[in-house]
C-alpha positions in Angstrom: -60.9 38.7 95.1 -57.5 37.3 94.0 -54.3 38.8 95.4 -52.5 40.7 92.6 -49.6 42.2 94.5 -46.0 41.8 93.3 -45.2 39.3 96.0 -47.7 36.9 94.7 -46.4 37.1 91.0 -42.8 35.9 91.4 -42.9 33.3 88.6 -44.4 35.6 85.9 -41.1 36.3 84.2 -40.7 35.9 80.4 -37.9 33.5 79.6 -35.9 34.8 76.6 -34.5 31.7 75.1 -35.0 28.9 72.6 -34.4 25.3 73.2 -33.2 22.7 70.7 -36.8 21.7 69.8 -37.9 25.3 69.3 -34.9 26.0 67.0 -35.5 22.9 65.0 -39.2 23.7 64.5 -38.4 27.3 63.3 -35.9 26.0 60.7 -38.2 23.1 59.6 -41.2 25.5 59.3 -39.3 28.0 57.1 -37.9 25.2 54.9 -41.3 23.5 54.5 -43.1 26.8 54.0 -40.8 28.0 51.2 -40.0 24.6 49.7 -43.4 22.9 49.5 -45.6 25.9 48.6 -43.3 27.7 46.2 -41.0 25.2 44.5 -43.0 22.0 44.2 -45.0 23.1 41.1 -41.8 24.0 39.2 -40.1 20.8 40.1 -43.1 18.7 39.2 -43.2 20.3 35.8 -39.5 19.5 35.3 -39.5 15.9 36.4 -42.8 14.8 35.0 -44.3 12.6 37.7 -45.0 12.5 41.4 -42.6 9.6 42.0 -39.6 11.5 40.6 -40.7 14.5 42.6 -40.5 12.5 45.8 -37.1 11.1 44.7 -35.9 14.7 44.1 -37.2 15.8 47.6 -35.5 12.8 49.3 -32.2 13.5 47.5 -32.2 17.2 48.4 -33.3 16.4 51.9 -30.2 14.1 52.3 -27.9 16.8 50.9 -29.4 19.4 53.3 -28.9 17.0 56.2 -25.3 16.4 55.2 -24.7 20.2 55.0 -26.3 20.8 58.3 -24.1 18.2 60.0 -21.1 19.7 58.3 -21.9 23.2 59.7 -22.6 21.6 63.1 -19.1 20.0 63.1 -17.5 23.3 62.0 -19.4 25.2 64.8 -18.1 22.6 67.3 -14.5 23.0 66.1 -14.6 26.8 66.0 -17.1 28.1 68.6 -16.6 31.8 67.8 -19.1 34.4 66.6 -19.2 34.9 62.9 -20.4 31.6 61.4 -19.6 31.1 57.8 -17.2 34.1 57.7 -15.0 32.5 60.5 -15.0 29.1 58.7 -13.9 30.5 55.4 -11.3 32.8 57.0 -9.7 29.9 58.7 -9.7 27.9 55.5 -8.7 30.6 52.9 -7.3 33.6 54.8 -8.8 37.1 54.8 -8.4 37.6 51.1 -10.2 34.3 50.3 -13.1 35.3 52.5 -13.4 38.7 50.8 -13.6 37.1 47.4 -16.0 34.3 48.4 -18.3 35.2 51.3 -17.6 38.9 51.8 -19.8 40.3 49.1 -22.6 37.9 50.0 -22.7 39.0 53.6 -22.8 42.8 53.1 
């Protein structure tokens, strides 16, 4: 019979944390899930062919990558809690944040 005492189970702790790969997979999964299964039919009706659909996806993927790199750079420059609110507050002051991002984040 196996020993099930607490002394024998020292490495059974649950680690509460996400690594870089885990975080990337969560974001990629949500983007793919919402983008491919919901939006593709509408876009293909608008552009008319599969080739133009792929061009549109590549273009928007490049824009998304540029935006993500921009947010990464801002996060490295201002490592405080608050995200977009902090970036806009530093750029436009408190009144600028209220008029741009304030109503969106309530």
